[in-house]
C-alpha positions as CSV (number, residue, x, y, z in Angstrom):
1,M,26.3,37.3,-52.5
2,T,29.6,39.4,-52.6
3,P,31.0,40.5,-49.1
4,A,30.3,44.4,-49.0
5,E,33.5,46.1,-49.2
6,L,34.5,49.8,-48.9
7,R,36.3,50.6,-52.0
8,I,38.9,53.5,-51.3
9,E,39.3,55.7,-54.0
10,V,41.1,58.6,-52.8
11,A,43.0,57.5,-49.6
12,G,44.1,61.6,-48.2
13,P,47.1,62.2,-46.8
14,L,47.4,59.5,-44.4
15,T,44.3,57.1,-43.4
16,T,44.3,53.9,-41.0
17,V,42.3,51.6,-39.8
18,Q,41.0,51.9,-35.8
19,D,39.7,50.7,-33.0
20,L,40.5,51.1,-29.6
21,G,43.7,49.6,-29.5
22,R,45.6,46.4,-28.0
23,P,45.8,47.3,-24.4
24,G,48.0,44.9,-21.9
25,Y,50.7,44.1,-24.3
26,A,53.2,47.0,-23.0
27,H,55.6,43.9,-21.0
28,L,56.5,42.6,-24.6
29,G,57.1,46.0,-26.2
30,V,54.1,46.7,-28.0
31,P,52.3,49.7,-28.0
32,R,48.3,50.2,-27.3
33,S,47.2,52.1,-30.8
34,G,43.9,52.5,-31.1
35,A,41.8,55.6,-32.3
36,L,43.8,58.7,-31.2
37,D,40.5,60.8,-30.3
38,R,38.7,57.4,-28.9
39,P,35.2,60.0,-27.9
40,A,34.8,60.8,-31.9
41,L,35.6,56.6,-33.0
42,L,32.7,55.2,-30.1
43,L,29.7,58.2,-30.7
44,G,30.7,57.2,-34.6
45,N,30.1,53.5,-33.5
46,R,27.5,54.2,-31.3
47,L,25.5,56.3,-34.5
48,V,25.7,53.2,-36.8
49,G,24.8,50.8,-34.5
50,N,28.1,48.8,-33.8
51,P,29.8,47.5,-30.3
52,A,32.1,50.0,-29.2
53,P,34.9,47.8,-30.2
54,A,34.2,48.2,-34.1
55,A,37.0,49.3,-36.4
56,G,36.7,52.1,-38.9
57,L,38.9,54.9,-40.3
58,E,40.4,57.7,-39.3
59,I,41.1,59.8,-41.5
60,T,43.8,62.8,-41.3
61,L,43.2,66.1,-42.6
62,G,41.5,64.9,-46.0
63,P,40.3,64.7,-49.2
64,F,38.7,60.8,-48.8
65,V,36.6,58.8,-51.0
66,A,35.3,55.5,-50.9
67,V,32.5,53.7,-53.3
68,A,30.0,51.3,-50.8
69,T,29.4,48.0,-52.5
70,H,26.5,47.5,-50.4
71,P,24.0,49.6,-48.5
72,G,24.2,50.4,-45.3
73,T,24.6,53.2,-42.4
74,I,27.9,55.8,-41.9
75,A,28.2,58.3,-39.4
76,L,31.3,60.9,-39.5
77,T,32.7,62.5,-36.7
78,G,35.6,64.2,-34.9
79,A,37.0,66.9,-37.0
80,A,34.6,69.1,-39.1
81,A,34.8,68.4,-42.5
82,P,31.8,68.9,-45.8
83,L,30.5,65.2,-46.7
84,R,28.6,64.3,-49.5
85,V,26.8,60.1,-49.9
86,G,25.4,60.0,-53.4
87,G,26.6,63.3,-54.4
88,R,24.2,65.1,-51.9
89,P,25.3,66.8,-49.1
90,A,25.3,64.9,-45.5
91,P,25.5,66.0,-42.0
92,L,28.0,65.2,-39.8
93,N,27.4,63.4,-36.1
94,A,24.9,62.0,-37.1
95,P,23.4,58.4,-39.4
96,V,23.8,58.1,-42.7
97,P,22.1,55.6,-45.2
98,V,24.2,55.0,-47.9
99,R,22.8,53.0,-50.7
100,A,25.3,50.4,-53.3
101,G,27.4,52.5,-55.3
102,D,27.2,55.7,-53.4
103,R,30.7,57.6,-53.4
104,I,31.3,59.0,-49.7
105,E,33.3,61.9,-49.9
106,V,34.8,63.6,-47.1
107,G,36.2,67.0,-47.8
108,R,39.4,68.6,-46.0
109,A,38.5,68.7,-42.5
110,V,37.4,72.8,-41.9
111,S,38.0,72.4,-38.1
112,G,40.0,70.1,-35.6
113,L,42.3,67.4,-37.5
114,R,41.0,64.3,-37.7
115,P,37.6,63.1,-39.2
116,Y,36.5,59.4,-37.8
117,L,34.8,57.5,-40.3
118,A,32.3,54.6,-39.2
119,V,30.5,52.0,-41.7
120,A,27.7,50.1,-39.8
121,G,29.0,46.2,-40.0
122,G,32.4,47.7,-38.8
123,L,36.0,47.4,-40.7
124,T,36.9,43.6,-40.5
125,P,40.6,43.7,-41.9
126,R,42.5,40.7,-39.8
127,A,43.1,41.7,-36.5
128,V,46.4,41.3,-34.9
129,L,47.2,40.6,-30.8
130,S,42.8,41.3,-31.0
131,S,42.7,44.3,-32.8
132,R,42.6,46.3,-35.9
133,S,44.4,49.3,-35.5
134,T,47.2,50.2,-38.0
135,D,50.0,51.0,-35.6
136,V,52.4,53.5,-37.8
137,L,55.6,53.0,-35.4
138,S,55.7,48.9,-34.6
139,L,53.8,48.2,-38.5
140,L,51.2,46.1,-36.4
141,G,47.4,45.5,-37.7
142,P,46.6,46.5,-41.2
143,P,48.6,48.2,-43.2
144,V,48.5,52.2,-44.0
145,V,44.9,53.0,-46.3
146,R,45.8,53.3,-49.9
147,S,44.2,54.3,-53.0
148,G,42.6,51.3,-54.7
149,D,42.4,49.2,-51.6
150,R,39.2,47.2,-50.8
151,L,37.8,47.0,-46.7
152,P,35.9,44.4,-45.9
153,V,32.6,45.5,-44.1
154,G,31.4,42.9,-41.6
155,P,27.8,42.7,-40.9
156,T,25.2,44.5,-38.9
157,S,24.3,43.9,-35.4
158,S,21.8,46.2,-34.6
159,P,20.0,49.1,-36.5
160,P,21.9,53.0,-36.0
161,P,20.0,54.5,-32.8
162,A,17.0,56.9,-33.6
163,V,18.6,60.3,-33.5
164,D,18.8,63.2,-35.6
165,L,22.5,64.6,-34.6
166,A,24.7,64.0,-31.7
167,P,26.4,67.1,-30.1
168,R,29.9,66.9,-29.5
169,P,32.8,69.4,-28.5
170,A,33.8,72.3,-30.2
171,L,36.7,72.4,-32.0
172,G,39.4,75.1,-32.7
173,G,41.6,77.4,-30.1
174,P,44.0,76.7,-27.5
175,L,44.2,73.9,-25.7
176,S,43.5,73.8,-22.4
177,L,45.7,70.5,-21.0
178,R,45.7,68.9,-17.0
179,I,48.6,67.3,-16.2
180,S,49.9,65.1,-13.4
181,W,53.5,65.6,-11.6
182,G,56.3,63.1,-12.0
183,P,58.1,60.3,-12.2
184,R,61.5,63.0,-12.9
185,A,59.8,66.1,-12.4
186,D,62.5,67.0,-10.2
187,W,64.5,66.6,-12.7
188,F,64.3,70.0,-13.7
189,A,65.6,72.9,-12.5
190,D,61.9,74.6,-12.9
191,A,59.1,72.6,-13.9
192,R,56.3,74.7,-13.1
193,V,57.1,76.3,-16.3
194,L,55.9,73.7,-17.8
195,T,52.5,75.2,-16.1
196,S,53.4,78.9,-16.8
197,A,54.1,79.6,-20.4
198,E,52.0,78.5,-23.8
199,Y,53.4,76.2,-26.2
200,R,52.7,74.9,-30.0
201,I,52.3,72.2,-31.6
202,T,54.7,71.7,-34.6
203,S,54.4,70.1,-37.8
204,E,56.8,67.7,-36.0
205,S,53.9,65.6,-34.7
206,N,51.8,62.3,-35.2
207,R,50.3,59.1,-34.6
208,V,53.4,58.7,-32.1
209,G,54.0,62.2,-30.3
210,A,52.3,65.7,-30.5
211,R,56.1,67.6,-30.5
212,L,55.7,71.1,-28.5
213,S,57.8,74.0,-29.5
214,G,57.7,77.1,-26.6
215,P,60.1,77.9,-23.7
216,G,62.5,75.0,-22.8
217,L,62.8,73.0,-19.6
218,S,66.4,72.8,-18.8
219,R,67.6,69.8,-16.7
220,S,69.2,70.3,-13.0
221,D,69.7,66.4,-12.7
222,A,72.5,65.7,-16.3
223,A,72.7,62.4,-15.3
224,E,71.8,59.6,-17.7
225,L,68.6,57.4,-17.2
226,P,68.1,54.3,-17.9
227,S,65.3,53.2,-20.9
228,E,62.4,53.1,-18.7
229,G,58.5,52.6,-19.4
230,I,56.6,55.3,-21.2
231,V,52.6,55.8,-20.8
232,L,50.0,57.2,-23.0
233,G,50.3,60.7,-22.2
234,A,53.8,61.0,-20.7
235,I,55.8,64.3,-21.5
236,Q,59.0,63.4,-22.2
237,V,61.5,66.0,-22.1
238,P,64.6,65.1,-24.8
239,A,68.3,66.8,-25.0
240,D,66.8,70.0,-26.4
241,G,64.0,70.9,-23.8
242,Q,61.0,71.0,-26.0
243,P,58.6,68.9,-24.5
244,L,57.1,65.7,-26.6
245,I,53.5,64.1,-25.4
246,F,53.1,60.7,-26.8
247,L,50.3,59.4,-28.0
248,A,48.8,56.0,-29.0
249,D,51.5,54.7,-31.1
250,H,54.1,55.5,-28.7
251,P,57.3,53.6,-27.4
252,T,56.6,51.7,-24.7
253,T,59.9,52.7,-23.1
254,G,62.4,55.7,-23.4
255,G,65.6,57.2,-22.2
256,Y,64.7,61.1,-21.8
257,P,63.1,61.9,-18.3
258,V,59.1,62.3,-18.1
259,I,58.1,65.4,-16.4
260,A,54.4,65.0,-16.3
261,V,51.6,63.0,-18.2
262,V,48.4,64.2,-19.6
263,A,44.9,63.2,-17.8
264,A,43.7,60.8,-20.1
265,A,40.3,62.3,-20.7
266,D,42.1,65.6,-22.5
267,L,44.3,63.4,-25.1
268,S,41.7,63.6,-27.5
269,Q,42.1,67.4,-27.7
270,I,46.0,66.5,-28.9
271,A,44.0,64.1,-31.7
272,Q,42.1,67.1,-32.8
273,A,44.9,69.5,-32.9
274,R,46.9,71.6,-35.9
275,P,50.3,72.6,-36.2
276,G,50.5,75.9,-34.9
277,D,47.7,75.7,-32.4
278,I,48.5,77.0,-28.6
279,V,48.9,74.3,-25.6
280,R,48.5,75.3,-21.8
281,F,49.0,72.9,-19.0
282,H,47.7,72.9,-15.8
283,A,48.5,71.0,-12.8
């Protein structure tokens, strides 16, 4: 019997294989990587009966089209995008049966930025450092998905749950992000500008970080900063004074001061933010 695959017909602007990442290797210079919207991937895996660490697809904006070679179950979570399976409309945030030969069509996202496609059995490209996540900065893990690729699918471990639809947070509107100050908040003339002003997501944002535009953060200490460790959610302020929020594929060290760190529970909001979206910070 031939192994199950997803045959990619339209990969879209940026589609990557993602799981929960490869934490624990920062001392070797390896970022965590993994799904930017972890709750969306976890929900998708639950809906198709996968264990939490199973790998799925992170689709940026769309469109995306693939063909299932074997029958199974899929779920599309995260950003709201039209879904068709076998030529028929299918629900989001719900288990959807797939027949052998069915086309899985994900349209352009209408709310949010990144849909997540979970497949029963999980995607099983070769793991690197115990993870199948694609890291676009260090180029670890599977390559970025291209049209014409064939992605292996593992065996199913349990049936999907008996649910019709799972609730997910509403997308769109201003982002409200909680922060903790430091470690270099005292390097700025008035760090409180960060929590009193509005910022916007710029088009230069990606899996490495979300670049913001808004009131500049001026330094009170102009000393050179030796490169130091960077954590997920760190808000670094480069020389132009415009903050940058580091995301899953961030470097492990940096030479600009970190004014604050975004609460881990709020990072999924950034994963679904589009250029132009408003960001407000709260200490």
